[in-house]
N, C-alpha and C positions, 0 to 999 in steps of 0.2 A: 965521299962515292968512288968508288973506282969501278968506271964503266969500261968496256970497248965495243967496238961495232958488232961483234958475235954476241953481244950479250942480249940485244933486241929481238924481240920475237919477229916471225916471219910474216905477221900480218900489214894489212897497209899502215895503222898508226907504229908499228914499229918499224918500219921502212921510212916514214917519214920523222920520227927520232933518229934513226942512224943519221940520216942525211943532216939532222940539226948539229949532232951531236960534231961529224965531217966540218961542220962549217966553224964550229968553233963555241958555239953557243956552249955557254956555262950551266951543266947539270946541278951545280951545288949550291944557286943561286934562284928563287922563283922567278918566274918569266911571264910574262903579258901574254896569255893562252886567249886566241877568237874562238868561239865555238858558232857555227854557222846552222841556224833551224830555217829548213827550206817551209812555207808557207802559203797556201794556194792563194790567198786574196789578204785585203787589207781588215775585214772583218775580223777573220781569224786570227790575223796577226798580231792585233791590239789585243783578243782577249789570250793568245797565248803571252804575250807580253805582262799581262797581269799576274797570269799565274806563275810565271817566270821570277816574275820582282817578288809575288808572296813566299816563293821558294826559297827569295834570297839572293838569285842571279840579277846583276848589274847588265841590261839589255838594252839595245835599240832598236827599233823596225825601220828597214828601208825598202825602196822600190827601186830596182836596176833601170836606170833610164833606157837602156837599149832592150834587154828580156820583157820586160814589165813584170819579172817575178819578184815576188815580196821574199826577204830572208828578214830573222831575228838576227841579231849577233850579240852573242852572250860574251862579256868579258872577265876574266878569272885570271887573277895575278896566284899562279902556282909552280911548283918544282913540277919539273916535267918528269912524270912517272908513270910510265905506261898503265897499270891497273887504274888509276886515278883518271887518267883521259879517257879511258872505254867506258870507265864508270858514269863519267859526268856524260858523256854521248847518250848512253842509255838512259840514265835521267831524262833529259833532254827529249828521247825518243817518246818517252814514259807520258810526259808532261803534253807533248805537242801531238801526238796522234790520235784524242779526242776530236781536234780542230784539224787533222788532214794534214799536220806537217811532220817532220821528221829531220833528226839530225842528219847533218850534209856538211861534215866534216869539221875540221879546226885548223889555225893556223899561227906560226907565231913570228913576228916581225924582227929579222934579221938585219941586224946594223952593220 
């Protein structure tokens, strides 16, 4: 895959990919990507967690000690392809919206 920083879309996801590229992340091998789903409360979070698991996602639910906000973390090992990242976020939105949740970004741990 021949990438250059100019090839990334100008949206927020494209900017993150561009930053990761400049950090030296290898786009030719799968990376562990954490997707975040913001959830209003524990009960909704547990329901979303079940639906996400049934849909094939590997997730866990956590509450932030300081803000008390609930987040469902979904872990996906994948190539960093803009379209795939956008599609996964859309899918997380679709699954979590009935529970007042929404896709709230993603991250890759850079070593």
